[in-house]
VOBA-1610 file (N, C-alpha, C; in pm, whole numbers, padded with zeros to 5 digits, always signed):
BEGIN
Unk+01684+06601+00494Unk+01776+06705+00455Unk+01916+06649+00450Unk+01989+06684+00348Unk+02126+06637+00336Unk+02215+06715+00431Unk+02302+06646+00499Unk+02389+06711+00596Unk+02500+06793+00531Unk+02527+06770+00402Unk+02634+06845+00337Unk+02583+06974+00273Unk+02454+07004+00288Unk+02393+07128+00240Unk+02406+07146+00089Unk+02406+07038+00015Unk+02415+07047-00130Unk+02294+06982-00194Unk+02178+07009-00141Unk+02055+06948-00192Unk+02017+06992-00332Unk+02076+07102-00380Unk+02049+07148-00515Unk+01913+07211-00534Unk+01853+07259-00428Unk+01722+07322-00441Unk+01719+07455-00367Unk+01615+07529-00390Unk+01594+07656-00323Unk+01454+07655-00265Unk+01441+07695-00141Unk+01310+07702-00079Unk+01250+07838-00106Unk+01127+07841-00154Unk+01058+07966-00187Unk+00926+07975-00115Unk+00885+08097-00093Unk+00752+08124-00039Unk+00688+08226-00132Unk+00571+08195-00184Unk+00496+08287-00266Unk+00396+08357-00175Unk+00402+08488-00171Unk+00311+08566-00089Unk+00210+08633-00181Unk+00085+08594-00167Unk-00022+08659-00242Unk-00091+08757-00148Unk-00114+08876-00198Unk-00176+08978-00115Unk-00260+09071-00201Unk-00349+09142-00138Unk-00436+09237-00206Unk-00374+09375-00191Unk-00320+09432-00299Unk-00255+09563-00289Unk-00351+09675-00249Unk-00482+09650-00256Unk-00578+09749-00208Unk-00582+09751-00056Unk-00537+09642+00007Unk-00536+09631+00152Unk-00396+09655+00208Unk-00295+09604+00141Unk-00157+09612+00185Unk-00068+09646+00065Unk+00005+09755+00073Unk+00089+09795-00039Unk+00215+09709-00046Unk+00277+09709-00163Unk+00406+09640-00180Unk+00506+09692-00076Unk+00512+09823-00062Unk+00609+09884+00030Unk+00583+09841+00174Unk+00457+09839+00216Unk+00426+09797+00354Unk+00461+09650+00376Unk+00432+09567+00279Unk+00468+09425+00289Unk+00620+09409+00303Unk+00695+09482+00224Unk+00841+09475+00230Unk+00895+09531+00361Unk+00830+09632+00415Unk+00874+09686+00544Unk+00857+09582+00655Unk+00745+09510+00652Unk+00726+09403+00751Unk+00833+09296+00730Unk+00853+09255+00605Unk+00956+09156+00574Unk+01092+09200+00627Unk+01127+09325+00606Unk+01259+09372+00646Unk+01278+09375+00797Unk+01168+09379+00874Unk+01181+09379+01020Unk+01192+09238+01078Unk+01145+09137+01003Unk+01148+09000+01056Unk+01253+08912+00991Unk+01319+08963+00889Unk+01414+08884+00811Unk+01556+08933+00832Unk+01647+08841+00855Unk+01788+08875+00874Unk+01859+08866+00738Unk+01910+08976+00684Unk+01968+08976+00550Unk+02113+08928+00543Unk+02165+08877+00651Unk+02302+08828+00652Unk+02313+08718+00755Unk+02404+08631+00754Unk+02502+08609+00648Unk+02439+08536+00530Unk+02514+08523+00421Unk+02460+08451+00305Unk+02433+08304+00338Unk+02334+08249+00271Unk+02303+08105+00280Unk+02270+08060+00423Unk+02199+08146+00494Unk+02163+08109+00630Unk+02041+08189+00675Unk+01950+08122+00746Unk+01840+08187+00814Unk+01828+08120+00950Unk+01864+08193+01054Unk+01862+08136+01188Unk+01958+08018+01197Unk+01907+07905+01246Unk+01990+07785+01257Unk+01997+07705+01127Unk+01922+07746+01026Unk+01919+07675+00898Unk+02032+07726+00810Unk+02119+07634+00767Unk+02237+07670+00689Unk+02239+07589+00561Unk+02274+07652+00452Unk+02289+07584+00323Unk+02245+07675+00211Unk+02286+07643+00089Unk+02255+07729-00025Unk+02105+07742-00048Unk+02025+07645-00002Unk+01880+07655-00018Unk+01821+07766+00069Unk+01898+07820+00161Unk+01852+07928+00247Unk+01904+08064+00204Unk+01955+08073+00081Unk+01997+08204+00030Unk+01873+08292+00017Unk+01892+08419+00031Unk+01779+08511+00037Unk+01762+08588-00092Unk+01637+08602-00132Unk+01604+08682-00250Unk+01461+08730-00240Unk+01436+08843-00302Unk+01301+08896-00316Unk+01272+08892-00465Unk+01175+08812-00506Unk+01137+08802-00647Unk+01016+08891-00672Unk+01030+08983-00764Unk+00922+09075-00796Unk+00856+09033-00927Unk+00736+09084-00949Unk+00662+09044-01069Unk+00654+09154-01174Unk+00701+09275-01140Unk+00700+09382-01239Unk+00803+09488-01199Unk+00827+09583-01290Unk+00928+09686-01266Unk+00895+09773-01145Unk+00769+09803-01126Unk+00730+09887-01012Unk+00761+09818-00881Unk+00727+09690-00869Unk+00762+09613-00747Unk+00913+09609-00728Unk+00986+09591-00836Unk+01133+09584-00827Unk+01189+09716-00772Unk+01143+09828-00826Unk+01189+09959-00780Unk+01150+09982-00634Unk+01028+09942-00598Unk+00982+09956-00460Unk+01069+09872-00366Unk+01098+09750-00405Unk+01182+09662-00322Unk+01320+09723-00301Unk+01379+09775-00405Unk+01511+09837-00392Unk+01506+09958-00298Unk+01401+10038-00311Unk+01388+10158-00227Unk+01365+10121-00080Unk+01276+10025-00056Unk+01245+09986+00082Unk+01365+09918+00148Unk+01438+09837+00073Unk+01551+09764+00131Unk+01679+09848+00137Unk+01681+09965+00073Unk+01801+10048+00069Unk+01861+10078+00206Unk+01782+10109+00309Unk+01844+10133+00440Unk+01918+10012+00495Unk+01866+09891+00471Unk+01937+09771+00518Unk+02063+09748+00437Unk+02054+09774+00307Unk+02173+09760+00222Unk+02282+09854+00273Unk+02245+09977+00304Unk+02342+10073+00355Unk+02398+10031+00490Unk+02312+09976+00575Unk+02356+09936+00709Unk+02452+09818+00704Unk+02419+09717+00623Unk+02499+09595+00622Unk+02607+09594+00514Unk+02599+09685+00420Unk+02695+09703+00312Unk+02731+09571+00245Unk+02857+09532+00250Unk+02904+09412+00177Unk+02846+09283+00232Unk+02798+09284+00355Unk+02745+09160+00413Unk+02597+09139+00382Unk+02533+09235+00316Unk+02391+09222+00282Unk+02376+09111+00179Unk+02302+09007+00214Unk+02297+08887+00129Unk+02174+08878+00041Unk+02069+08954+00070Unk+01947+08945-00010Unk+01971+08989-00153Unk+01904+08924-00245Unk+01905+08966-00385Unk+01764+09006-00422Unk+01752+09109-00501Unk+01621+09152-00550Unk+01618+09123-00699Unk+01526+09034-00737Unk+01522+08988-00877Unk+01388+09017-00937
//
């Protein structure tokens, strides 16, 4: 890892799940309880632009669900909320 935090990459995790077993909303609720949405470009002790936060959706319904589920955190953290929903 580069010490100047300019590696030029983004770390991603693809979560595959069976919506018949776990809904999009339930998955996002779990995510929202274990994930810190602030400050930008940081997760725990890991710092750098590769640690910026985003939720990537695959369709409009997932996108709307993500916005609805994350809305309470957006309201709580206001301007410091760093997650992006794409």
